[in-house]
N, C-alpha and C positions, 0 to 999 in steps of 0.2 A: 724248613727252608722254603721260601717262596720261589716259584719258577719251575721249569720243566727241564730236567737233565736230558741232553741228547746222548742216547746210548749207541746209536748207529746212524750213519748217513751213507746212502748208496751213491757210488760214484756216478756222475752225470745226471743225478736226479735234480729236480728244481731246488731242493734244499741245498744240495752240494754246490750247484751253480750259483746260488744266492750267497754262499759263503759259510754255511754251517759246517762244523766239524765235530767229530766225537769229543765229548767232554764239555761242549758249550752248554750254557744254561739259559733257556729262553725266559726272559723276565716279563715282557709285555708284547701284546698283539694289538696294534692300532691304539696305543696309549692306554690299554687296559691291562693291569697287572694280572698275570695268570698264576693259578695256584696248583694246578695239576694238569695232566694230559687231557682229560675230558674237558676241562674248562678252556684250555688252549684251543682244542679243535672246535668247540662251540663258538669261540670268538672268531676263528678263521672262517667258519661256515657262514658267518653274517655278511661276508664280502662276496662280490660277484665272481663267478667263474671267469677265467681268462683275464682277471684283473690282477692287481698287486695289493699287498698289505705290508705295512711297515712293522718290522720286528725289532725289538730291543733285546739284546742278549749279552751274556757275560762270557768272556773267554779269559780264563785265569783271573787277573785283577782288572782287566780292561773291559769297559762297557762299549759295545759296538751296536751299530744299527744296519739294517739291510732291508731291501724290498724283496719280498717273496712273491714270485709269480705263481698264480693259482691256475691249475688245470681244470678243465670241465669234466 
């Protein structure tokens, strides 16, 4: 399976506040399909701290998008 399964989301974390929930599957980071957690974090790290990156993810059968705020 392509994508990264979200196994946990801390309440009030940037991920939680951006809309991620347990069970979501992250499909793309900034229009780049991610294959595993390492690849996902590598793609996120290409973006500036304190910026935002667009994430495409799957919740159930619904494809959703969000902007993830990046901390420094």
